[in-house]
Every structure is written in structure tokens, then in C-alpha cells.
VOGU-3710 file (C-alpha; in Angstrom, 3 decimals, decimal comma):
1> xxxxxxxxxx> 0,000/0,000/0,000  1,235/3,507/-0,848  2,039/6,188/1,715  -0,510/8,895/2,442  1,034/11,875/0,665  -0,625/15,240/0,136  -0,224/17,692/-2,744  2,676/19,389/-0,919  4,628/16,098/-0,788  4,128/15,640/2,965
11> xxxxxxxxxx> 3,935/11,969/3,948  1,499/11,274/6,790  2,424/8,426/9,128  1,129/9,672/12,496  -2,513/9,250/13,542  -4,169/10,820/16,581  -7,406/9,152/17,695  -9,786/10,862/20,106  -11,598/8,273/22,220  -14,114/10,626/23,834
21> xxxxxxxxxx> -15,166/14,260/24,106  -15,795/13,776/27,831  -13,321/14,867/30,501  -13,024/14,943/34,289  -11,359/18,393/34,069  -12,787/21,592/32,585  -9,671/23,394/31,356  -10,445/26,922/30,216  -8,488/26,705/26,942  -10,043/23,375/25,938
31> xxxxxxxxxx> -13,688/23,226/26,982  -16,220/26,031/26,366  -17,645/27,503/29,568  -21,253/27,052/28,492  -22,948/23,699/29,061  -21,483/21,246/26,582  -23,326/18,171/25,372  -21,052/15,144/25,209  -21,531/12,485/22,563  -23,912/9,643/23,310
41> xxxxxxxxxx> -22,528/6,115/23,438  -23,990/5,258/20,027  -22,229/8,226/18,412  -18,791/7,304/19,779  -16,572/4,938/17,842  -16,799/1,477/19,373  -13,608/-0,495/20,189  -13,824/-2,724/17,108  -14,501/0,288/14,902  -11,464/2,067/16,333
51> xxxxxxxxxx> -9,349/-0,993/15,636  -10,648/-1,377/12,076  -10,006/2,280/11,296  -6,529/2,162/12,847  -5,681/-1,034/10,988  -6,644/0,644/7,711  -4,264/3,516/8,428  -1,499/1,009/9,189  -2,062/-0,318/5,649  -0,867/3,130/4,542
61> xxxxxxxxxx> 2,340/2,791/6,593  1,165/4,757/9,622  3,615/3,802/12,370  2,543/5,948/15,317  -0,862/6,262/17,009  -1,647/8,620/19,874  -4,839/8,274/21,926  -6,407/11,523/23,078  -9,729/12,852/24,398  -11,282/14,711/26,103
71> xxxxxxxxxx> -9,661/12,515/28,674  -9,088/9,055/27,151  -8,894/7,289/30,510  -12,511/8,101/31,396  -13,808/5,626/28,793  -15,028/2,489/30,571  -13,664/0,337/27,745  -10,287/2,068/27,566  -8,388/-1,112/28,456  -10,135/-3,061/25,697
81> xxxxxxxxxx> -9,295/-0,382/23,131  -5,627/-0,283/24,133  -5,255/-4,045/24,097  -6,707/-4,180/20,579  -4,511/-1,393/19,221  -1,405/-2,876/20,833  -1,649/-5,720/18,308  -0,781/-3,309/15,501  2,839/-2,656/14,418  2,857/0,953/15,658
91> xxxxxxxxxx> 4,283/3,057/18,433  1,249/3,446/20,695  1,079/6,346/23,123  -1,417/8,728/24,703  -2,047/12,191/26,096  -3,834/12,425/29,445  -4,410/14,844/32,307  -2,757/12,247/34,515  -5,270/12,007/37,333  -6,191/8,356/36,628
101> xxxxxxxxxx> -2,765/7,117/35,516  -2,168/4,987/38,632  -5,034/2,705/37,605  -3,452/1,851/34,246  0,316/1,652/34,749  0,321/-2,151/34,680  -1,762/-2,160/31,493  0,654/0,244/29,802  3,623/-1,918/30,737  1,889/-5,093/29,549
111> xxxxxxxxxx> 1,034/-3,704/26,102  4,373/-1,979/25,575  3,412/1,685/25,919  6,611/3,480/26,882  5,844/7,173/26,372  3,038/9,248/27,896  2,207/12,960/27,640  0,599/14,614/30,643  -1,160/17,964/30,397  -0,325/20,094/33,447
121> xxxxxxxxxx> -0,440/23,875/33,231  0,509/24,910/36,756  2,530/23,668/39,736  0,553/25,917/42,066  -2,558/24,382/43,645  -4,768/27,454/43,385  -3,741/28,241/39,796  -4,154/24,590/38,813  -7,665/24,616/40,255  -8,572/27,876/38,501
131> xxxxxxxxxx> -7,490/26,400/35,156  -8,968/22,905/35,511  -11,841/23,612/37,954  -10,556/20,598/39,913  -8,469/20,223/43,077  -6,328/17,411/41,678  -2,757/18,680/41,410  -1,508/16,400/44,190  -2,778/13,235/42,467  -1,438/14,287/39,074
141> xxxxxxxxxx> 1,977/15,012/40,580  2,038/11,631/42,347  1,272/9,935/39,045  4,031/11,820/37,234  6,514/10,506/39,801  5,012/7,010/39,467  5,591/7,019/35,711  9,166/8,227/36,144  9,792/5,517/38,741  8,447/2,904/36,309
151> xxxxxxxxxx> 10,807/4,183/33,577  8,231/5,693/31,245  9,280/8,536/28,948  7,181/11,397/30,326  6,418/14,680/28,595  4,597/17,477/30,403  2,411/19,648/28,153  2,095/23,206/29,484  -0,189/25,669/27,697  1,514/29,009/28,301
161> xxxxxxxxxx> -0,942/31,864/28,855  -0,062/35,446/29,647  -1,557/36,591/32,921  -2,256/33,042/34,088  0,878/30,900/34,320  3,651/32,920/32,656  5,396/33,366/36,023  5,765/29,568/36,313  7,827/29,015/33,150  11,129/28,903/35,050
171> xxxxxxxxxx> 9,589/26,670/37,734  8,718/24,107/35,077  12,196/24,321/33,537  13,690/23,816/36,991  11,928/20,429/37,196  14,219/19,131/34,466  17,273/19,467/36,712  16,382/16,478/38,864  13,740/14,630/36,827  14,140/13,031/33,352
181> xxxxxxxxxx> 11,105/14,861/31,968  10,570/16,796/28,787  8,598/19,935/29,636  6,871/21,299/26,533  5,522/24,850/26,486  2,606/25,180/24,058  1,622/28,555/22,669  -2,040/29,352/23,415  -4,122/28,398/20,345  -7,605/29,557/19,252
191> xxxxxxxxxx> -10,533/27,133/19,180  -14,286/27,515/19,330  -15,419/28,767/22,733  -12,020/29,047/24,450  -11,986/32,859/24,599  -8,637/33,106/22,853  -7,081/36,567/22,646  -3,855/37,342/20,815  -2,483/39,384/23,728  -2,643/36,246/25,896
201> xxxxxxxxxx> -0,306/34,346/23,574  3,058/33,943/25,272  5,454/33,415/22,376  8,448/31,114/22,337  10,794/34,082/21,898  9,467/35,687/25,071  9,654/32,474/27,080  13,139/31,656/25,872  14,377/35,145/26,727  13,041/34,719/30,265
211> xxxxxxxxxx> 14,556/31,257/30,678  17,988/32,429/29,497  18,039/34,944/32,345  17,980/32,084/34,864  19,656/29,096/33,205  22,559/28,154/30,973  20,958/26,275/28,098  21,870/24,523/24,858  19,803/23,889/21,726  19,181/20,227/20,864
221> xxxxxxxxxx> 18,701/18,676/17,435  15,134/18,565/16,059  13,890/16,236/13,326  11,741/17,393/10,412  8,543/16,051/11,980  9,150/17,369/15,508  6,537/19,893/16,560  8,684/20,763/19,578  11,898/22,808/19,441  14,068/21,184/22,104
231> xxxxxxxxxx> 16,551/22,651/24,601  18,390/21,496/27,703  19,697/23,177/30,812  23,370/22,298/31,224  23,788/19,438/33,694  20,076/18,571/33,850  18,458/15,126/33,604  15,565/16,286/31,444  14,865/18,684/28,593  12,392/21,412/27,718
241> xxxxxxxxxx> 10,830/22,420/24,424  8,463/24,825/22,731  5,523/24,032/20,488  5,541/27,163/18,350  2,204/26,778/16,581  1,273/30,453/16,687  4,559/32,336/16,296  6,546/29,872/14,146  4,172/27,368/12,459  5,732/24,051/11,441
251> xxxxxxxxxx> 3,238/23,062/8,752  5,893/22,226/6,151  6,915/19,107/8,079  3,456/18,047/9,253  2,806/14,291/9,192  -0,309/14,236/11,402  -3,907/13,162/10,869  -6,758/13,209/13,395  -9,880/11,170/14,028  -12,481/12,760/16,295
261> xxxxxxxxxx> -14,402/10,704/18,843  -17,408/10,611/16,494  -15,298/9,252/13,654  -14,633/12,339/11,556  -11,204/12,693/9,971  -9,416/16,054/10,091  -6,248/16,698/8,143  -5,304/19,764/10,198  -5,876/20,882/13,768  -7,199/24,204/12,453
271> xxxxxxxxxx> -9,010/22,850/9,412  -12,767/23,312/9,136  -13,195/20,397/6,721  -14,153/17,003/8,146  -14,481/13,635/6,423  -16,915/11,041/7,767  -14,971/7,812/8,187  -17,276/6,268/10,786  -20,371/6,908/8,668  -18,808/5,085/5,725
281> xxxxxxxxxx> -17,649/2,218/7,932  -21,095/1,722/9,474  -22,653/1,801/6,019  -20,393/-1,072/5,024  -18,415/0,949/2,528  -14,671/1,126/1,937  -13,126/3,913/4,041  -9,878/4,125/2,067  -11,231/6,614/-0,531  -12,326/8,898/2,338
291> xxxxxxxxxx> -8,869/8,741/3,934  -7,101/9,421/0,648  -9,429/12,305/-0,215  -8,930/13,900/3,194  -5,139/13,865/2,898  -5,288/15,030/-0,722  -7,312/18,090/0,297  -4,980/19,184/3,082  -4,069/22,873/2,846  -0,525/24,178/2,893
301> xxxxxxxxxx> -0,750/26,011/6,215  -3,042/26,337/9,253  -6,040/24,807/7,513  -6,078/27,911/5,295  -7,859/29,723/8,114  -5,155/32,233/9,036  -1,532/33,151/8,343  -0,403/35,334/11,242  -1,932/35,103/14,703  -1,351/38,833/15,306
311> xxxxxxxxxx> -3,928/39,630/12,601  -6,291/36,812/13,579  -9,921/37,441/14,453  -11,015/34,282/16,332  -14,647/34,991/15,489  -13,842/34,247/11,845  -12,506/30,744/12,538  -14,673/27,753/11,653  -13,696/24,838/13,841  -14,649/22,694/16,815
321> xxxxxxx> -13,658/23,321/20,405  -10,402/21,647/21,417  -12,181/18,971/23,442  -14,310/18,076/20,395  -11,194/17,714/18,211  -8,943/15,774/20,535  -5,858/17,971/20,304
//
């Protein structure tokens, strides 16, 4: 089977699958503040459907699958899904808020998951609670240490927001001295209902300038498909990085595809177009033409919705909320 290659010669071998649009946190940048209706059970992809879809992508030489949400661990059949996907010849990993990790460490070890991303935007209890609407920092932090103890490769995803957690950037970098973590600072991105404002975007240049005041750092090598620009504090066990989506987009090396929890394929995080894979599968039709068409129609940059975030009007974007996409 051929690779999935778009009209800009980008080969796509990385699939992100959202298992649910439900979450046990209510992070301000991810979930709209108004009452949100989660998908019913019948509208979610079932475990066998997830496996069939994933297996089809593997036919196109996809070699990495990341499970996302919402919060993927809140699905009651999460273990079943993971055990099915672990049969495929891919690197299987996930992104989670970390609060339920302790219940699944043995499962991860048994199926060969070695790398886990944890979303954590503050090390301060009150700030953490104001962002997530949950008093759960202690449990998340315990689970981060548990994963490190069990020799998992742990990345911490930190959405950097001016006026909210910008004063904690150096605190997060300081973690890498004694712990083998990769702390990744993510520039605040606009999605439906997350009240994005351009003056709240803390750019990589600003963060790096601040970090260099406190630490001696070196730049590490990045590969063409890395979304994160990696650095290290001299003498530290871990690393830190920046996901520069807003200030320095990395679309030219993009190899990512996304499946939403209701089985729609998106070829770009910011793209408004969606392609109904689950509908075709349930109708008994071949999903490969849908996959190929989706990749073929991928735009050159940012879903062709904007070019420069400084001139962006978020009210003009057509997209889902972050929790409905899966990140």
C-alpha cells in the first residue's frame, strides 16, 4: 500500500485518535464555559470500529498512534481499546491529564506503551484549580513521579498563557534538573469557545528570553517532523521544548492526521473540513477513498484559516472546540 502523501509532498504516518469528548477536568483553553453536550454512546466509535479504522491507516504505513480525548482514561472500555490497538505494528502512546494514571500503569507496561504525555499547566494548587476547575494537582503530581519511577518517557504539556501561568515558566524548567522529563511549552491556540485573545499568547521568543536569564541552556537537534523545538539546561536530567504553533508554524513538516471521537477525519488541527470515516464504515463501505481524499485536500498552512496570529480574528474561525477535536 502507498504512503498517504498530500499535494505538498508531505507523507502522513502519524494518527491521533480521540476516544471521547468527555473529561473529568474543565480546562479553560479546551472546553467552552457554556454547558457542553457530550456524545452519546452510540455516536462514539466502538472499540472494534477504532481498531478497524486504525488497521486501515497502518495499511498506509502509519507507524505511530496517539490516543487523546477529552480525557481518554474516562472511557469504561479504555483497556479493551488499548489491548486491541497494541496488536498493531505501531508506536502506541497517549495524552492524558494524569489524574487516573495509577489505575493503568500495569496495562501500559503489559502492552508496551513506553511514552506518555501529561497535560499540566501549573505547579501551584490554586492556579491549577482555577485552570482545571478541579483540586487534583496532588494526584497528578504523584502519578508523574510514578511514571518516572516505572521508567516511562514522560512529557509534560504546558499551555503558556499570559496573565495566568507565565510566572511559572522557570519553575517548570527547573523540574528538568532532577527529573528526566521533557517539559513542553505550548503557545495558546484559538478554538471555538475558548476565549482566545492574541495578547494572551506567550510566544516562544518571550519564554526563551526569560529562561535564558535564569539558566545556561543549549539547543538540541530537532527532526523534520518534531513539533517541539528542544533545549536542555546544562547538567540537567531532562529537557524542555516549545511548540511554536502560533509564532513559528511548522506546517511544512506536518505528518499528522486526526480522528475525532465521532469518527470524523481532520487533516489539520485548524481545518474546518471534516471527512466522515465512521459513517462510511457503518454503512459497510470502503473507508480508504475517504482517507485518501482527506489527505489530498490538506491545505498548505493552518487549515487555510489564518496566516499570522497577530492579525487573527477568532470569530472568523470555523472549527470545533479543542475537546471536540482531541488535540
